[in-house]
C-alpha positions in Angstrom: 8.7 0.6 5.1 10.8 -2.2 6.5 14.1 -1.4 8.3 15.3 -4.2 9.9 18.3 -5.8 7.4 16.9 -9.6 8.6 12.9 -8.5 8.0 14.2 -7.1 4.4 15.8 -10.4 4.0 12.7 -12.6 4.4 10.8 -10.1 2.5 13.1 -10.5 -0.6 13.0 -14.6 0.0 9.1 -14.6 0.4 8.6 -12.4 -2.9 11.1 -14.2 -5.0 9.6 -17.4 -3.9 5.9 -16.3 -4.7 7.1 -15.1 -8.1 8.8 -18.5 -8.4 5.3 -20.1 -7.6 3.4 -18.1 -10.1 5.5 -19.0 -12.9 5.3 -22.6 -12.2 1.4 -22.1 -12.2 0.2 -21.9 -8.9 -2.3 -19.0 -8.2 -3.4 -16.3 -5.5 -5.0 -19.1 -3.3 -2.0 -21.3 -3.3 0.1 -18.3 -2.6 -1.6 -17.1 0.2 -1.8 -20.7 1.7 2.0 -20.7 1.1 2.2 -17.1 2.8 0.4 -18.4 5.7 2.3 -21.1 6.5 5.7 -19.4 6.0 4.1 -16.5 8.5 3.2 -19.2 10.8 6.6 -20.6 10.7 8.2 -17.6 11.5 6.1 -16.7 14.5 6.6 -20.7 15.9 10.5 -19.9 15.4 10.8 -16.8 17.0 13.2 -15.4 14.7 12.1 -12.4 14.3 10.1 -10.2 17.1 6.1 -10.1 16.2 5.9 -6.4 15.7 8.5 -7.2 12.9 6.3 -10.3 11.5 3.3 -8.5 11.6 5.0 -5.4 9.5 6.1 -8.3 7.3 3.2 -9.5 6.6 1.3 -6.3 6.0 4.0 -5.4 3.2 4.0 -8.9 1.5 0.4 -9.0 1.5 0.2 -5.4 -0.2 2.9 -7.0 -2.9 0.9 -10.2 -3.1 -2.4 -8.3 -4.3 -0.5 -6.0 -6.9 -0.8 -7.5 -10.2 2.2 -5.8 -11.8 4.3 -8.2 -9.7 3.4 -11.3 -11.6 2.9 -9.8 -15.1 5.3 -11.8 -17.7 7.9 -9.6 -18.7 7.8 -9.7 -22.6 11.3 -8.9 -24.4 11.1 -5.4 -26.3 11.6 -6.3 -30.3 14.9 -5.3 -31.4 14.4 -2.9 -34.4 18.1 -3.1 -36.2 
């Protein structure tokens, strides 16, 4: 579980961007490349401590491999 507010903010940005890319037609290989580049940029910029980036990587990797995060939401029919 992420506890640092800045790390949580990066997690939220990443997860939102991954879903947006998925909806645009990109697939898991593309998402993984995006994720790797994003994490590499965070490491290079030294915005987070290395242990925070590793924890972020673990959490977002778990997110990316959960297919329920990329299911299309179907509206429920209105039976009035």
